C-alpha positions as CSV (number, residue, x, y, z in Angstrom):
1,M,-58.5,91.6,-38.3
2,F,-55.9,90.1,-40.6
3,N,-53.7,87.1,-40.6
4,K,-50.8,87.9,-38.4
5,A,-49.1,84.7,-39.5
6,S,-48.7,86.1,-43.0
7,S,-45.0,85.8,-44.3
8,T,-45.1,89.4,-45.2
9,P,-45.4,91.9,-42.2
10,S,-48.1,94.6,-42.2
11,S,-46.7,98.1,-42.7
12,L,-49.7,99.6,-40.7
13,K,-49.3,101.5,-37.4
14,E,-51.5,100.1,-34.7
15,P,-52.3,103.5,-33.2
16,E,-53.5,104.7,-36.7
17,L,-55.8,101.5,-36.9
18,A,-57.3,102.5,-33.4
19,K,-57.6,106.1,-34.5
20,F,-59.7,105.4,-37.6
21,S,-61.6,102.6,-35.9
22,A,-63.0,105.2,-33.4
23,I,-64.5,107.4,-36.1
24,A,-65.5,104.6,-38.6
25,D,-69.3,105.2,-38.0
26,T,-68.9,108.7,-39.6
27,W,-67.6,107.7,-43.0
28,W,-70.7,108.6,-45.0
29,D,-71.5,111.8,-42.9
30,S,-70.5,114.4,-45.4
31,E,-70.3,117.0,-42.5
32,G,-68.3,114.7,-40.2
33,P,-64.7,114.0,-39.7
34,F,-64.3,112.9,-43.2
35,K,-65.8,116.0,-44.7
36,P,-62.5,117.0,-46.4
37,L,-62.3,113.7,-48.2
38,H,-65.9,114.1,-49.4
39,N,-65.2,117.6,-50.7
40,M,-61.9,116.4,-52.3
41,N,-63.5,113.3,-53.9
42,P,-64.7,114.8,-57.2
43,T,-61.3,116.3,-57.8
44,R,-59.4,113.0,-56.9
45,L,-61.8,111.2,-59.3
46,A,-61.3,113.6,-62.1
47,F,-57.5,112.9,-61.9
48,I,-57.9,109.1,-61.7
49,R,-60.5,109.1,-64.6
50,S,-58.2,111.3,-66.9
51,T,-55.0,109.3,-66.2
52,L,-56.5,105.8,-66.4
53,C,-58.5,106.4,-69.4
54,R,-55.4,107.8,-71.2
55,H,-53.2,104.9,-70.0
56,F,-55.7,102.1,-70.9
57,G,-57.1,103.7,-74.0
58,K,-60.6,104.1,-72.5
59,D,-63.1,106.8,-73.4
60,P,-63.2,109.4,-70.8
61,L,-66.6,110.6,-72.0
62,S,-68.2,107.1,-71.4
63,A,-70.6,106.6,-68.4
64,T,-68.5,103.5,-67.6
65,P,-65.0,104.2,-68.8
66,F,-63.4,101.7,-66.5
67,E,-65.3,98.7,-67.8
68,G,-63.0,95.6,-68.1
69,L,-60.5,97.0,-65.5
70,K,-59.8,95.4,-62.1
71,I,-59.1,98.2,-59.6
72,I,-58.0,97.9,-55.9
73,D,-58.7,100.7,-53.5
74,V,-56.0,100.2,-50.8
75,G,-57.2,101.7,-47.4
76,C,-60.7,102.0,-48.7
77,G,-62.3,103.3,-45.5
78,G,-66.1,103.4,-45.8
79,G,-66.0,103.1,-49.5
80,I,-66.3,106.7,-50.7
81,L,-63.9,106.1,-53.5
82,S,-64.6,102.5,-54.2
83,E,-68.3,103.2,-54.9
84,P,-67.8,105.8,-57.8
85,L,-65.0,103.5,-59.4
86,A,-67.6,100.7,-59.4
87,R,-70.2,103.1,-61.0
88,M,-67.7,103.9,-63.6
89,G,-67.7,100.2,-64.6
90,A,-64.6,98.9,-62.8
91,T,-64.4,95.5,-61.0
92,V,-63.5,96.9,-57.6
93,T,-61.9,95.3,-54.6
94,G,-61.6,97.5,-51.5
95,I,-59.4,96.5,-48.6
96,D,-58.8,98.1,-45.1
97,A,-57.2,96.8,-42.0
98,V,-60.0,98.5,-39.9
99,E,-62.8,96.0,-39.5
100,K,-65.4,98.6,-38.7
101,N,-64.6,100.5,-41.9
102,I,-65.2,97.3,-44.0
103,K,-68.5,96.7,-42.3
104,I,-69.6,100.4,-43.0
105,A,-68.5,100.1,-46.6
106,R,-70.5,96.8,-47.2
107,L,-73.6,98.1,-45.6
108,H,-73.5,101.2,-47.7
109,A,-72.5,99.5,-51.0
110,D,-75.4,97.0,-50.6
111,L,-78.0,99.9,-50.9
112,D,-77.3,100.1,-54.6
113,P,-77.1,97.1,-57.1
114,T,-74.3,98.8,-59.0
115,T,-72.0,99.0,-55.9
116,S,-73.1,95.8,-54.3
117,T,-70.7,94.0,-56.6
118,I,-67.7,95.6,-54.8
119,E,-65.4,92.9,-53.0
120,Y,-64.6,94.4,-49.6
121,C,-62.0,92.6,-47.5
122,C,-60.6,93.3,-44.0
123,T,-57.0,92.7,-44.9
124,T,-53.8,94.5,-46.0
125,A,-51.9,95.0,-49.2
126,E,-49.1,92.8,-47.8
127,K,-51.5,89.9,-47.3
128,L,-52.9,90.2,-50.9
129,V,-49.3,90.1,-52.1
130,D,-49.0,86.7,-50.2
131,E,-52.1,85.5,-52.1
132,Q,-50.6,86.5,-55.5
133,R,-53.5,88.9,-56.3
134,K,-53.1,91.2,-59.2
135,F,-54.9,94.3,-60.4
136,D,-54.8,96.5,-63.5
137,A,-54.8,99.6,-61.3
138,V,-53.8,100.0,-57.7
139,I,-55.0,103.1,-55.9
140,A,-54.0,104.2,-52.4
141,L,-55.2,107.7,-51.5
142,E,-54.3,109.4,-48.3
143,V,-52.9,106.2,-46.9
144,I,-49.2,106.2,-47.1
145,E,-48.7,108.8,-44.5
146,H,-50.4,106.5,-41.9
147,V,-48.1,103.4,-42.5
148,A,-45.1,102.6,-40.4
149,D,-42.7,101.7,-43.5
150,P,-43.7,103.6,-46.8
151,A,-41.0,101.8,-48.7
152,E,-42.3,98.3,-47.8
153,F,-46.0,99.5,-48.5
154,C,-45.0,100.7,-52.0
155,K,-43.3,97.4,-52.7
156,S,-46.7,95.8,-51.9
157,L,-48.5,98.3,-54.2
158,G,-46.0,97.4,-57.0
159,A,-46.5,93.7,-56.4
160,L,-50.2,94.0,-56.7
161,T,-49.9,95.9,-60.1
162,V,-49.9,94.0,-63.3
163,H,-47.0,94.6,-65.8
164,E,-47.7,97.9,-67.5
165,G,-50.6,98.5,-65.0
166,A,-51.3,101.8,-63.2
167,T,-50.6,102.9,-59.6
168,V,-52.2,106.1,-58.2
169,V,-51.0,107.4,-54.9
170,S,-52.0,110.6,-53.0
171,T,-50.7,112.2,-49.8
172,I,-49.5,115.4,-48.2
173,N,-46.2,117.1,-48.7
174,R,-43.7,117.4,-45.8
175,S,-43.5,121.3,-46.2
176,M,-43.8,124.2,-43.8
177,R,-47.0,125.2,-45.8
178,S,-48.5,121.8,-45.2
179,Y,-47.9,122.1,-41.5
180,A,-49.6,125.3,-41.4
181,T,-52.6,124.3,-43.5
182,A,-53.0,120.4,-43.1
183,I,-52.3,120.4,-39.4
184,I,-52.6,123.8,-37.7
185,A,-55.4,125.2,-39.7
186,A,-57.4,121.8,-40.6
187,E,-57.1,120.2,-37.2
188,Y,-56.9,123.1,-34.7
189,L,-58.3,126.3,-36.3
190,L,-61.0,125.2,-38.6
191,Q,-61.4,121.7,-36.9
192,W,-62.0,120.0,-40.1
193,L,-60.2,116.9,-38.8
194,P,-59.9,115.4,-35.3
195,K,-56.7,116.6,-33.7
196,G,-53.9,114.2,-34.2
197,T,-55.2,112.9,-37.6
198,H,-51.8,113.6,-39.0
199,Q,-48.2,113.6,-38.0
200,W,-46.2,116.1,-40.1
201,S,-43.0,114.0,-39.7
202,S,-44.8,111.1,-41.4
203,F,-45.5,113.1,-44.6
204,L,-43.4,112.5,-47.7
205,T,-42.1,115.0,-50.3
206,P,-43.0,114.4,-53.9
207,E,-39.2,113.6,-54.5
208,E,-39.2,111.0,-51.7
209,L,-42.3,109.4,-52.9
210,T,-41.1,109.2,-56.5
211,M,-37.8,107.7,-55.3
212,I,-39.6,105.1,-53.0
213,L,-41.9,104.1,-55.9
214,K,-39.1,103.8,-58.4
215,R,-37.4,101.3,-56.0
216,A,-40.6,99.4,-56.1
217,S,-40.5,99.3,-60.0
218,I,-43.3,102.0,-60.2
219,D,-42.3,104.9,-62.5
220,V,-44.1,108.1,-61.8
221,K,-45.4,109.7,-64.9
222,E,-47.6,112.6,-63.8
223,M,-48.2,114.5,-60.6
224,A,-50.8,117.2,-59.6
225,G,-51.7,119.2,-56.6
226,F,-55.0,119.7,-55.0
227,V,-55.8,123.3,-54.1
228,Y,-58.6,124.4,-51.9
229,N,-60.7,127.6,-52.5
230,P,-62.2,128.8,-49.3
231,L,-64.7,131.1,-51.1
232,T,-66.2,128.4,-53.0
233,G,-65.5,125.4,-50.7
234,R,-64.2,123.4,-53.6
235,W,-60.9,121.7,-54.5
236,S,-59.3,121.9,-57.9
237,L,-56.3,120.3,-59.7
238,S,-53.2,122.5,-59.8
239,D,-49.5,122.5,-60.6
240,D,-49.0,123.4,-56.9
241,I,-47.8,120.3,-55.1
242,S,-46.7,122.0,-51.9
243,V,-49.5,120.6,-49.8
244,N,-51.9,117.9,-51.1
245,F,-50.7,116.1,-54.2
246,I,-51.4,112.9,-56.3
247,G,-49.3,110.9,-58.6
248,F,-50.0,108.6,-61.5
249,S,-47.4,105.9,-62.2
250,T,-47.0,102.8,-64.2
251,K,-45.4,99.4,-63.3
252,E,-42.1,98.7,-64.9
253,N,-40.5,95.3,-65.6
């Protein structure tokens, strides 16, 4: 799946790779195991569009506001984020350590000429650092809670980001509320996700994530929470970062 001879070790947990490989075929089933991500995607994209346009001086009202930007989607899965980024004009690279995810992503992207330009690679952020790849914006959504060493992972994200580039990371807060909603409710009661998808102890608080990113020369500029409305079935951006949250950061010297 990736070059184990790389001088930079992968931060990925092997059990996590096996877990996501088992459900890879369902990435584009909006009613399947990834339904929560499909539902959350418009809200995630709204935050990314707003922050990146402001940072790079792009027009948020343009149909292709990310034209001229090189963006990498780290842990891209089946491409549900990579594809809309490409439609917004970005030159997109999507990477994932699960080979089945990349195969699914390529097959789906090839159905549309606009998304067929996406570069999908079965590799890791650490490997691309070894290859000295650089991107204007590095995005890793709902990934850091599945890696073995978040600090090393963030160092890789920082190394992939150009000077004064942007880094966007989202994850789940390690709070009692997140244990009740993201694990007990989502995995056991509502069965939105397969049981065992998340380990509460692997979640990071916003303060921990900010500190880890800072050590990787990434300065968090803005954070927002995602809040779910069970009546409408929709997610919205909020100041409430007690469960799901996303951070926009910039690369320092």
